[in-house]
C-alpha positions in Angstrom: -61.8 9.0 8.4 -64.8 10.2 7.9 -65.5 14.2 6.3 -67.4 16.3 8.9 -71.2 16.6 8.2 -70.5 20.5 6.5 -74.1 21.2 5.3 -73.0 24.9 5.0 -74.2 25.2 1.5 -76.5 23.3 1.2 -79.7 25.6 0.8 -77.9 27.1 -1.7 -76.8 23.6 -4.2 -80.5 23.2 -3.2 -81.8 26.1 -4.8 -79.1 25.7 -8.0 -80.4 22.0 -7.5 -84.4 24.5 -7.6 -83.3 25.6 -10.4 -82.7 23.5 -12.9 -85.0 21.1 -12.5 -87.4 24.0 -13.1 -85.6 25.3 -16.5 -85.7 21.5 -17.5 -89.3 21.2 -17.3 -89.9 25.1 -18.6 -87.9 23.1 -22.0 -90.5 20.4 -21.3 -93.4 22.5 -21.7 -92.2 24.7 -25.0 -91.5 21.5 -26.6 -95.1 20.0 -26.0 -96.0 23.3 -27.4 -94.2 23.5 -29.9 -94.3 20.4 -31.1 -97.7 18.6 -30.3 -98.6 17.6 -34.6 -95.6 16.0 -34.5 -95.4 13.9 -31.2 -96.0 11.3 -30.2 -99.1 9.9 -28.1 -96.2 8.1 -26.9 -92.8 10.6 -25.5 -95.9 13.5 -25.0 -97.2 10.8 -22.0 -93.7 9.9 -21.3 -92.8 14.2 -21.7 -95.9 15.5 -19.0 -94.6 11.7 -16.7 -91.0 13.1 -17.3 -92.3 16.9 -16.1 -94.7 15.2 -13.2 -92.0 13.8 -11.7 -89.9 17.1 -12.1 -92.9 19.3 -10.3 -92.0 17.2 -7.2 -88.7 17.1 -7.6 -89.5 20.5 -7.1 -91.7 20.4 -3.9 -89.5 18.1 -2.2 -86.0 19.9 -2.4 -88.3 23.2 -1.2 -89.5 21.0 2.1 -86.1 20.5 2.7 -84.5 24.2 1.5 -86.7 24.6 4.7 -85.1 22.3 6.7 -82.0 23.5 5.9 -82.8 27.0 7.0 -84.6 26.3 10.3 -81.0 24.2 11.1 -79.5 27.2 10.1 -81.8 29.4 12.4 -80.5 26.4 15.3 
């Protein structure tokens, strides 16, 4: 038997995901600035690509939060 769809804490879970992703983004940015002279161009490129994906994820999470908030009001 399938579990019922419990969406009661989705906003909180999404907010947690947003905070974790922001933290990872900042750590990537800090690493780039602190080790700029030490890392290869390839490593820099990889970190920049990851951070672009993180920004996309944050935007997606925020859209989901809006959707969940709207569903709570319905």
